[in-house]
C-alpha positions, 0 to 999 in steps of 0.5 A: 584372428577373430572379426565380426563373430567369425575366425580368419587365417591370413593367406599373405602379409597385409596391413589394413585389409578387412578380413571379410572383404579381402579373400586374397589375404584372409580365409574363413576358419569358422563362420559366426553362428546365428543368434540363439532363442532367448531363454525362459524368464527366471523365477521372481525374487523375494520382496525387499524390506520396506524403506524408512518413512519419508518427511511429512511437511506440516506447515507453520509450527503451532503450539496447539498441534501435536507432531510426530517424528519425521514431521517437518515445520516452518518456524521463525524463517527456518525449517525444522524436522521432528525427532520425537513426538511433541506438543508445544515444544518450540522448535528453536529452543527444544533441540531434543524434539527438533532438528534444523533442516534449513536455517533462515537467511540473514536480512539483506541490505536496505535498498536505496530510498525511493524518490518522494512523490510531489503533489500540486494543484492544476486547474480549478473549474466550475461545474454545473449546479447539481453535478458532483465534484470531481478530482482528476490527476493529469500528472503521474503517480510520482508527480501528481497534478490535481484538477478540480471541478466543483459544481456551482451552488444554487443562487442565493436570495437577494440581500437587503443591504451592503453587508453581503454585496461583493463578498464572493459568497462569504457575507459578513454574517454570523455562523453558529458551531457546536464546538468541542475538541472532537472537531478542529476544522469548521466551515465559515458559512455552514455548520459542517465540522471535522476532526481532519481537514476534509473538503466538507468544511471548505468554502470555495471563493470563485472570484476571490476576495480580501478578508479584512475582519474575523469576529468570534463570540464563544460560550466554551469553558476554555479560551479558544483560538480561531484562525482563518485558513486559506489555500486549496484542497490538501494545501490549506495554511493558517493566515494572520487573521486569528484571535483568542476568545475567552469563555463568554466573551468576544475577540476580533482580528483585522488585517488584509488577507488575499484569497485568490480567485478559485481559492478556498477558506475555512476555520481552525479552532483550538483550545476547546473543552470536551463538552460541545458549546456554542461558538459564533464566527463572522468573517468579512471577505470583500 
């Protein structure tokens, strides 16, 4: 038998006796030789033929770009391979020029609707005169709680009569506005106006008051409607104090509208023409 590179002959019957370590049972017939010296390297074979050109990715397809065969582009969510030279051949409708490599997947299912965020007013405090107004969120992005710090205004001159006394900063005196349909929201005690309800038109009422009268004189060519609004920044609502003033005439609304301490007021004027014209308003809030 052959084992480990050598040949052995059995000297006696055996089972499981390894020939190279059992001389009582096996004798060497031919010893395995040592490894020969490696032969010399053979001659180099000829170079194989050049393989086919690979795919060249060109990004998103453009009608103003020329493409060659084997160019790949992205269009309409799918990837296409150019079959021939082309210019302006839209991949999805030109099968002679383009073959689809990978088709766009279908639109996935619509996810569940997210919870609506809530916005509420927290605190409204008075800052020092001359400081900047600030707004902070003491809640979360999903449950916003806005805290306002509004600077105190400069002290006004002493009044000479009872009209402005006890009015929490809103005397019964007229305010002029050049009204047109470009602006809708107006301040009750300065000339500010805005197309959207921004803080620049709000008048702060730090101690609160009761609005009892709104008077309007209009030079608008149309009949306009003027309404007092109350609330807090971002949450102003129309009050019942509202009247309609014809062109060149006046109107007056009376009532009892409570403005909470720290609340805000402004006016909304609708029905104005495209040409700015004078409108005077007067609010009594005692």
